[in-house]
N, C-alpha and C positions, 0 to 999 in steps of 0.2 A: 793391778793398776790401780782401780781407785777404791781402795778399801775404806778410805778416810771419806768418800763420796756423801752428800745428799743429795737426795733428787726426790723434786717435786713435779708436780705437775702443775703448768699455770694456763693460763684461759688460751695460749697459741701454741702450746705443746708441752715439754718438760725441760728443764732446768737441772742440769747438772752442777754442783758446786763443789770442788776438789781442790786441795791445795796444790795438787801436781799436774793441773788443768792444761798448762802452758807445756808441761813437759811431755804430755799422753792425749792432747784433743785429738792428732790424729788419728793415732790406733783406735778412739771412740769412732769417729768417723766411719772407720774400716770397720771395726764391729754390728755396727749398725746400717751400713751395705751389705754386708756379710749375712746379715739376720733379715734381709729382704725391707726394712725400713727408707724411704725416703728422707734428706733431709733437705730441708728448705730454704735454712738458715742455721748460721753459725756462727756464736761472736766469743770470745776469750776475754776477760774485764781485770781489771786489777780492782781489789776491794772499794767503796768506799768508806768515809771516816765514819758513816752510820753504820754499814756493816759489820765496821769492827768493835763500834761501840754495843749494839745488839747482841752481838757474837760473845763479846766479853760480859755483860751482865744478864744476859739470859732471854731477855725484854723481846717481845714481837709489836712490831706495830698490826694497829687493825687497820679497816681498809679504808677509814674519814684521816686516820694520820698518812697514809700513802698519798692519798689522794691532794690532801693537802702542801706534802713535800713536793712534791710531781709540779703543782701552781707556782712552789716557789722557783724551781729550777727553772718552768720553761719563760 
Protein backbone atom coordinates (compact mmCIF):
# COMPACT_ATOMS: atom_id res chain seq x y z
CA UNK A 1 0.00 0.00 0.00
CA UNK A 2 2.68 2.53 1.02
CA UNK A 3 5.88 1.05 -0.37
CA UNK A 4 7.16 4.57 -1.13
CA UNK A 5 6.17 6.00 2.26
CA UNK A 6 8.47 7.99 4.51
CA UNK A 7 7.52 7.83 8.19
CA UNK A 8 8.85 10.34 10.70
CA UNK A 9 8.17 10.92 14.37
CA UNK A 10 7.05 14.48 15.12
CA UNK A 11 6.48 16.41 18.34
CA UNK A 12 2.78 15.53 18.20
CA UNK A 13 2.84 12.01 16.73
CA UNK A 14 3.91 10.65 13.36
CA UNK A 15 4.00 11.93 9.80
CA UNK A 16 3.50 9.59 6.84
CA UNK A 17 4.50 10.98 3.46
CA UNK A 18 3.54 9.00 0.36
CA UNK A 19 2.61 9.70 -3.24
CA UNK A 20 -0.46 7.49 -2.86
CA UNK A 21 -1.75 9.08 0.35
CA UNK A 22 -4.85 10.53 -1.31
CA UNK A 23 -5.85 7.11 -2.67
CA UNK A 24 -5.02 5.06 0.44
CA UNK A 25 -5.43 7.43 3.40
CA UNK A 26 -8.56 5.65 4.62
CA UNK A 27 -6.74 2.29 4.38
CA UNK A 28 -4.07 3.71 6.68
CA UNK A 29 -6.71 4.83 9.19
CA UNK A 30 -8.29 1.37 9.16
CA UNK A 31 -4.86 -0.23 9.71
CA UNK A 32 -4.27 2.05 12.70
CA UNK A 33 -7.69 1.16 14.14
CA UNK A 34 -7.09 -2.56 13.61
CA UNK A 35 -3.74 -2.21 15.41
CA UNK A 36 -5.52 -0.64 18.40
CA UNK A 37 -4.07 2.84 17.84
CA UNK A 38 -6.07 6.00 18.48
CA UNK A 39 -5.95 8.65 15.75
CA UNK A 40 -6.64 12.15 17.06
CA UNK A 41 -6.05 13.98 13.80
CA UNK A 42 -5.52 13.27 10.13
CA UNK A 43 -4.45 15.63 7.36
CA UNK A 44 -3.75 15.08 3.67
CA UNK A 45 -2.00 17.96 1.94
CA UNK A 46 -0.35 18.70 -1.36
CA UNK A 47 3.41 19.34 -1.26
CA UNK A 48 4.59 22.94 -1.04
CA UNK A 49 7.21 24.40 -3.34
CA UNK A 50 9.65 24.09 -0.43
CA UNK A 51 8.82 20.37 -0.13
CA UNK A 52 9.45 19.84 -3.84
CA UNK A 53 12.71 21.82 -3.83
CA UNK A 54 14.05 19.97 -0.80
CA UNK A 55 13.07 16.59 -2.29
CA UNK A 56 14.82 17.38 -5.58
CA UNK A 57 17.98 18.83 -4.04
CA UNK A 58 18.18 16.40 -1.12
CA UNK A 59 18.70 19.31 1.26
CA UNK A 60 17.14 19.53 4.71
CA UNK A 61 16.14 22.55 6.77
CA UNK A 62 17.52 22.93 10.26
CA UNK A 63 15.27 24.04 13.14
CA UNK A 64 16.27 27.73 12.81
CA UNK A 65 15.34 27.76 9.12
CA UNK A 66 11.97 26.11 9.83
CA UNK A 67 11.22 28.64 12.59
CA UNK A 68 12.16 31.54 10.29
CA UNK A 69 10.03 30.10 7.50
CA UNK A 70 7.01 29.70 9.80
CA UNK A 71 7.38 33.34 10.85
CA UNK A 72 7.18 34.43 7.22
CA UNK A 73 3.99 32.46 6.63
CA UNK A 74 2.18 33.69 9.74
